C-alpha positions as CSV (number, residue, x, y, z in Angstrom):
1,M,188.6,97.8,83.0
2,P,184.9,96.2,82.4
3,T,182.2,98.2,83.9
4,K,180.0,96.0,86.2
5,V,176.6,96.6,87.2
6,R,176.7,96.8,90.9
7,P,175.2,93.7,92.8
8,L,171.8,94.1,94.1
9,N,171.5,95.2,97.8
10,A,168.4,94.9,99.8
11,A,166.8,98.3,99.2
12,A,163.5,99.9,98.1
13,L,162.4,102.7,95.9
14,D,158.8,104.3,96.0
15,T,158.3,107.3,93.7
16,D,155.0,108.2,95.5
17,F,157.1,109.9,98.1
18,M,159.1,111.9,95.5
19,S,158.3,115.1,93.5
20,P,156.9,114.4,90.1
21,E,160.1,116.2,88.4
22,D,162.4,113.7,90.1
23,R,160.7,110.5,89.6
24,E,162.0,109.4,86.0
25,E,165.5,110.2,86.8
26,A,165.3,108.5,90.2
27,I,164.0,105.2,88.4
28,R,166.8,105.3,85.7
29,H,169.3,105.9,88.3
30,A,168.3,102.9,90.4
31,V,167.9,100.7,87.4
32,W,171.1,101.6,85.7
33,E,173.3,101.4,88.9
34,S,171.7,98.2,90.4
35,I,169.9,96.1,87.7
36,V,170.7,96.7,83.9
37,R,171.4,99.7,81.6
38,I,168.2,100.2,79.7
39,D,166.1,103.0,78.1
40,I,162.8,103.6,79.8
41,A,159.8,105.2,78.2
42,H,157.0,106.0,80.5
43,H,153.3,106.0,79.1
44,V,152.2,108.6,81.6
45,P,153.2,112.1,82.6
46,S,155.4,112.6,85.6
47,R,152.7,113.7,87.9
48,D,150.8,110.4,87.4
49,L,154.0,108.2,87.2
50,S,154.2,105.5,90.2
51,T,157.0,103.1,90.6
52,K,157.6,100.8,93.4
53,L,161.2,98.8,93.2
54,Q,162.1,96.1,95.9
55,L,165.7,95.0,95.4
56,D,167.7,92.2,96.8
57,A,170.1,89.4,95.9
58,V,170.6,85.6,96.7
59,G,174.3,84.8,95.9
60,Q,175.1,85.7,92.4
61,I,171.1,86.1,91.6
62,G,169.8,89.4,91.6
63,I,166.1,90.0,92.2
64,C,163.8,93.1,91.6
65,S,160.3,93.1,92.4
66,A,158.6,95.6,90.3
67,R,155.3,97.5,90.1
68,S,154.7,100.6,87.9
69,T,152.5,102.5,85.7
70,G,152.9,101.5,82.0
71,L,156.0,101.8,80.2
72,T,158.4,100.4,77.5
73,I,162.0,99.0,78.1
74,R,164.5,99.0,75.6
75,R,167.9,97.6,75.6
76,T,169.6,99.0,72.5
77,S,172.4,97.7,70.4
78,R,174.5,100.4,71.8
79,L,173.6,99.3,75.4
80,A,174.0,95.9,74.7
81,R,177.6,96.2,73.3
82,E,178.7,98.0,76.7
83,D,181.0,96.3,79.0
84,T,178.6,95.2,81.5
85,E,178.8,91.9,83.2
86,P,176.6,89.7,80.7
87,A,173.5,88.3,82.1
88,V,170.3,86.4,81.6
89,F,167.0,87.9,82.9
90,L,163.8,86.0,84.1
91,G,160.8,87.9,83.9
92,L,158.0,86.4,85.8
93,Q,154.6,87.9,85.4
94,V,152.6,88.5,88.7
95,S,149.4,90.0,87.3
96,G,148.3,91.6,84.1
97,T,150.3,91.0,80.9
98,S,153.3,92.0,79.2
99,L,155.3,91.2,75.9
100,A,158.9,90.5,75.5
101,V,160.6,90.8,72.0
102,Q,164.2,89.5,71.3
103,N,165.9,87.5,68.5
104,G,163.0,87.9,66.1
105,R,160.5,86.5,68.4
106,Q,157.6,87.7,71.0
107,A,156.6,86.2,74.2
108,L,153.3,87.2,75.6
109,L,153.1,86.5,79.5
110,R,150.3,86.1,81.7
111,P,150.4,85.4,85.5
112,G,152.5,82.7,86.4
113,E,154.3,82.6,83.2
114,F,158.0,83.8,82.7
115,V,160.3,84.6,79.8
116,L,164.2,84.7,79.6
117,Y,166.4,87.3,77.7
118,D,169.7,87.9,77.1
119,T,171.5,91.4,77.9
120,T,174.2,90.9,75.2
121,I,171.5,91.1,72.3
122,P,169.1,93.9,72.1
123,Y,165.4,93.4,73.4
124,T,162.4,95.1,74.2
125,L,159.7,94.8,77.2
126,L,156.2,96.1,76.7
127,F,154.0,96.9,79.7
128,D,151.3,98.7,78.3
129,S,148.8,98.1,81.2
130,G,151.6,98.5,84.0
131,V,154.3,96.5,85.5
132,D,153.8,93.7,88.0
133,Q,156.7,91.3,87.6
134,H,159.6,89.8,89.5
135,F,163.0,90.1,87.6
136,L,165.7,87.8,88.3
137,R,169.3,88.5,87.0
138,F,171.5,85.3,86.5
139,P,175.2,85.7,85.4
140,R,175.8,84.1,82.1
141,A,178.8,82.6,83.1
142,A,177.2,81.0,86.1
143,L,174.3,79.5,84.0
144,A,176.9,78.1,81.6
145,L,174.6,77.6,78.6
146,P,175.5,77.1,75.0
147,E,175.1,80.2,72.9
148,R,172.7,78.3,70.8
149,S,170.5,77.4,73.6
150,L,170.5,80.7,74.8
151,R,169.4,82.2,71.5
152,E,166.5,79.4,71.0
153,I,165.3,80.0,74.5
154,S,165.0,83.6,74.5
155,A,161.6,85.6,74.0
156,V,159.6,82.1,74.7
157,T,156.9,82.0,77.0
158,L,157.6,79.3,79.7
159,G,154.8,77.9,81.9
160,P,152.5,75.2,82.7
161,R,152.8,73.4,79.5
162,N,156.3,72.4,80.8
163,P,156.2,70.7,84.1
164,I,159.6,71.9,85.1
165,A,158.8,75.3,83.9
166,A,155.6,75.2,86.0
167,L,157.8,74.2,89.0
168,A,160.3,76.8,88.5
169,S,157.3,79.5,88.5
170,T,156.2,78.7,91.7
171,Y,159.8,78.4,93.0
172,F,160.9,81.7,91.9
173,S,157.8,83.4,93.0
174,Q,158.4,82.2,96.5
175,L,162.1,83.1,96.2
176,A,161.3,86.6,95.2
177,V,159.0,87.2,98.1
178,S,160.4,85.3,100.9
179,Q,162.8,87.2,103.0
180,E,163.7,84.1,105.0
181,L,164.7,82.3,101.8
182,R,167.1,85.3,100.8
183,S,169.0,85.7,103.9
184,G,171.6,84.0,106.0
185,R,172.3,80.3,105.5
186,H,169.1,79.8,103.7
187,A,170.3,82.0,100.8
188,E,173.7,80.2,100.4
189,A,171.5,76.9,100.3
190,V,169.2,78.0,97.5
191,A,171.5,79.9,95.2
192,E,173.2,77.0,93.4
193,P,169.9,74.9,93.1
194,S,168.0,78.2,91.7
195,I,170.9,78.0,88.8
196,E,170.5,74.5,88.0
197,L,166.6,74.7,88.0
198,L,166.7,77.4,85.3
199,R,169.2,75.1,83.4
200,A,166.8,72.3,83.7
201,V,164.0,74.5,82.3
202,V,165.9,75.4,79.3
203,S,167.3,72.0,78.5
204,T,163.7,70.4,78.8
205,Q,162.1,73.3,76.9
206,L,164.5,72.7,74.1
207,G,164.3,68.9,74.3
208,D,168.1,68.8,75.0
209,S,168.4,65.3,76.9
210,D,172.3,65.7,77.2
211,L,172.1,69.2,78.5
212,A,168.9,68.3,80.8
213,R,170.7,65.4,82.6
214,A,173.0,67.1,85.0
215,P,170.5,70.0,85.9
216,L,167.5,67.5,86.4
217,E,169.8,65.4,88.7
218,A,170.7,68.5,90.7
219,T,167.1,69.7,91.1
220,L,165.8,66.3,91.9
221,N,165.4,67.1,95.9
222,L,163.9,70.3,95.2
223,R,161.2,68.5,92.8
224,I,160.5,65.8,95.4
225,T,159.8,68.3,98.2
226,R,157.6,70.5,95.7
227,Y,155.6,67.1,95.0
228,I,155.2,66.3,98.6
229,R,154.0,69.8,99.5
230,A,151.5,69.7,96.7
231,H,150.0,66.3,97.8
232,L,150.3,66.6,101.6
233,R,146.6,66.2,102.3
234,E,146.4,62.9,100.3
235,H,146.0,59.9,102.7
236,D,148.1,57.6,100.3
237,L,151.2,59.6,100.1
238,S,153.9,57.3,100.7
239,A,157.6,56.7,100.1
240,A,156.8,54.2,97.6
241,R,154.5,56.6,95.6
242,I,156.9,59.5,95.7
243,A,159.7,57.3,94.5
244,A,157.6,55.9,91.5
245,E,156.6,59.3,90.5
246,H,160.3,60.4,90.2
247,N,161.5,57.2,88.6
248,I,163.8,56.3,91.4
249,S,163.9,53.5,94.1
250,V,162.7,53.9,97.6
251,R,166.0,53.4,98.8
252,R,167.4,56.1,96.6
253,L,164.7,58.6,97.9
254,Y,165.8,58.2,101.6
255,T,169.2,58.6,100.5
256,L,168.7,61.9,98.7
257,L,166.6,63.1,101.4
258,S,169.0,62.4,104.1
259,H,171.7,64.3,102.4
260,S,169.5,67.4,102.8
261,G,168.8,66.6,106.4
262,I,165.3,65.6,105.9
263,S,163.5,62.8,107.6
264,L,160.6,61.8,105.4
265,G,158.1,60.8,107.9
266,D,159.0,63.7,110.4
267,W,158.9,66.2,107.4
268,I,155.4,65.3,106.1
269,R,154.1,65.2,109.7
270,S,155.6,68.5,110.6
271,H,154.2,70.2,107.5
272,R,150.7,68.6,107.8
273,L,150.8,69.9,111.2
274,D,151.7,73.7,110.1
275,D,149.1,73.1,107.2
276,R,146.2,72.2,109.9
277,F,146.9,75.0,112.2
278,Q,146.9,77.5,109.2
279,G,143.5,76.0,108.0
280,V,141.8,76.0,111.3
281,T,142.9,79.7,111.8
282,A,142.0,80.8,108.2
283,A,138.7,79.1,108.3
284,A,137.6,81.2,111.3
285,G,139.0,84.3,110.1
286,A,140.8,84.8,113.5
287,Q,144.1,84.8,115.0
288,R,143.7,82.8,118.0
289,A,142.5,79.0,118.4
290,M,142.7,76.6,121.3
291,L,143.4,73.0,120.8
292,I,142.2,70.4,123.4
293,P,142.6,66.6,123.1
294,V,139.7,64.2,123.7
295,T,140.8,60.5,124.0
296,C,138.5,58.2,121.8
297,D,138.8,54.8,119.9
298,F,139.5,55.1,116.2
299,R,139.8,52.1,113.7
300,G,140.2,49.9,116.7
301,G,143.0,51.7,118.6
302,S,143.5,54.6,121.0
303,R,143.7,57.6,119.0
304,I,143.5,61.4,119.9
305,R,140.8,63.8,118.5
306,W,141.8,67.3,118.4
307,T,138.9,69.6,118.6
308,A,139.9,73.4,117.5
309,L,137.5,75.8,119.2
310,V,137.8,79.0,117.3
311,W,135.2,81.7,118.3
312,G,132.6,79.1,119.6
313,Q,133.0,76.8,116.5
314,S,134.4,73.3,116.8
315,T,136.4,71.3,113.9
316,G,137.6,67.8,114.6
317,V,141.0,67.0,113.6
318,D,142.2,63.6,113.4
319,T,145.8,62.7,114.2
320,G,148.0,59.6,114.9
321,P,150.1,58.9,117.8
322,E,153.2,59.9,116.3
323,M,152.0,63.6,116.0
324,Q,150.7,63.8,119.7
325,A,153.9,65.3,121.2
326,Q,154.1,68.1,118.6
327,M,150.4,68.8,118.9
328,R,150.8,69.2,122.7
329,G,153.8,71.3,122.6
330,A,151.9,73.4,119.8
331,A,149.0,74.0,121.9
332,R,151.1,74.8,125.1
333,D,153.2,77.4,122.9
334,R,149.8,79.2,121.9
335,R,148.5,79.2,125.3
336,Q,151.7,80.7,126.4
337,S,151.5,83.3,123.9
338,H,147.8,84.1,124.8
339,R,148.8,84.8,128.5
340,T,151.8,87.0,127.5
341,A,149.3,89.1,125.2
342,Q,146.8,89.4,128.1
343,L,149.9,90.4,130.5
344,W,150.9,93.1,127.9
345,K,147.2,94.4,127.8
346,R,147.2,94.6,131.8
347,T,150.5,96.6,131.8
């Protein structure tokens, strides 16, 4: 029977709480049993070794967020021939630099860039200045990429020069750190689009239009919502502009979003509201803010100017009538939270 690496379960490892003589073996055991079988050569003695691993999974996708002192990882020919489940790894650099070597190529990674490598072929990962990466493991069968495409894409630096890769970097960074996205119904919803997004990265990077067509279509909703988020503060953001940016009609835009349960106007207003609340609070460096409405005339019509009173400072925030109910509800919730906090203090 083929030996399979066990699926990643939500778990953590921190060698700072271990005796120095146990650290190397604990790391090797955790990686071999839950991620992939590799040889690990640490660059520092055991007493100075420090490694933190956060393990989780989203459907078929394994996620390992790692921070560690310097080390070198090798997937040798012997290990690559073992009967483990074939996988493709995505290594996403968080800080510092690293080097990935496979198929005669080297990929130097800087923050925000990522690389793909295949577990069926030997590879080397160099982390001279330490490890700060998210590692995502995709079953080769789920990706369903041609062998030639996998060979050509391995050990290639992927990042801002490819707009789809830039989107994938932001998306997979969020997926790796968001517990909400990795749990319950959200996990079920993002697993398949995540695989299709990676397929889109490979196909666009290699310039394979036939291979790209299906994944680009499958990730269109994701790219649309990412675009809207990036341009939320722009006053000319409209259905026509969003549709034109993605080479589709306005009618098709609304149809696509409706399939995901999104009403464009409501979605934009809701996220703008969240953005404003966060901006007001962050600007003041405080956790409490009160919003009070002051009726005024604006551009010939009755509008509401919401003034945020934060630690004695006021900042005007203009909103349209369609947001008034949401703003009143949010202010009411905040006042209730404040009263509850005061009650806990008294008791």
